[in-house]
C-alpha positions, 0 to 999 in steps of 0.5 A: 066943793061938793065933790070934796065934802062927798069924798071926805064923807066917804073917807069918814064913813070908811074909817067909821066902818073900820073902827066898828069892825075892829071894836066888834072883832076886839069884843069877839076876841075877848069873849072867845079868850074868856071862854078859853080861859074858863075851859082851861080852869074848868079842866083843871077843876075836872082833873082834881075832881077825878083825883078826889075820886081816886082817893075816895076809891082807895079808901073805899077799897081799904074799908070794904075790899070789893071785887067790883064796884061802880057808882050808881050816880056821880058823887058831887062836891058842889053843884056841877062839879062831880066825880064817878068811880068804877072799880074792877078787882081781881080776886084769889079765893074770893079775896080781892088782891088788886084793883083797877080804878077809873075816875072821871071828874066833870064840871057841868058849867062848861060842856065837854070839860072832863078828866079821866084818871086810871090807877092800879092798886094792890100788892107792891110788886112791880117786876120779877126781880129786884135787887140792891145789887146787880144781876148777871147771866154768865155764859150764852144768852142775856138776862132776858133769857131768864126773866119773864117779861123781858126787862122785868128787873131793877138793880141798885134799888132802894127797898126794905121789907116793910116798904114792900109788904107794908107790915113788919118782919114780925107780922110776916113771921107770925103768919102760916105758910112762912118758910125760913132758911138760915145760913150755914157756916160756909153759906153755901147750902143749896135750897133745892137740897133743903126742900127736896126739890119740891115747890114751896108756896108762900113767902120765902125768906132766905137769910144769908144764903147763896143757893138755887130754888124752885119756888112759887110765890115771893122769895125774899133774900136778906143779907146776901146775893142769890145764885140760881142755876140748873133747871130751877124755876121761880114762878112769881117774884124775887127780892134780893136785899143784900146788905153788904157794901157794896151789894153783890151780884146775883147770877142766873144761869143754865135753864133757870128762870123767873116768871112774873107774867100773867100767862106764866102764872107768876102774877097769880102766884104773887097774888095768892101770897098777898091774899093770904097776907091780906086776909090778916093784914089788909094794908099789905094790899094797898100800894099804888102800882101805876097812875095815868091820865086816860085821854 
């Protein structure tokens, strides 16, 4: 009997130890799970704090038009819940026209929980060529032989002048440096003949005109498609708002090119146009060009 009692006691102690270990493990697991949930919630908070910093920075740019700015200390919405903004601007003739905004949201209650967002803010020009219709390059080579950077074009797009420039047609036409070309009876006047082949700086609005050009800045073609051929160069960006049904096909051929690259000067040419517009109508510079979460 004593041996049996000893065996029962041993089994009982063993089960007791197992239950104790299971209980401790459950407590540990519950604590770890609670910490993981807390970190997840804090991560979501940090994200929205960073987004609040982005929105605040955009309003700060609209009100103050800084070239560069960094918060000297975090901006806190409540204890331990803060964001910090850094603004890096690009200027033309000391007029800031585009900005990179970095915003980091932090939640101090949990160590290491933060979120970093980056937004590019400025003129609403995302690519070299945008059309409501289509684009083609007759002959040898493809579209990318005529557009820089490669692939910097969008077809079948939906857009209008006010959506791009953030101001009305009348406001654009009231500004200095605006060149207007109207259609002739047959609609085939070549733009380079009208301008004598000289480059025209600023916003160029071409009404119902198929032609060729050598321009710097922004070309806006309203009402029809565009033909660019020969040796002509557009340093900047082209918008073809063809209102026909269906919209027509823009053709680029010969040695013609549209360059909206930093190296080729296209971005600087567009920035110069928007610096001119933005000095009178600052809201023309206020478009979100890109948004990303930085890891």
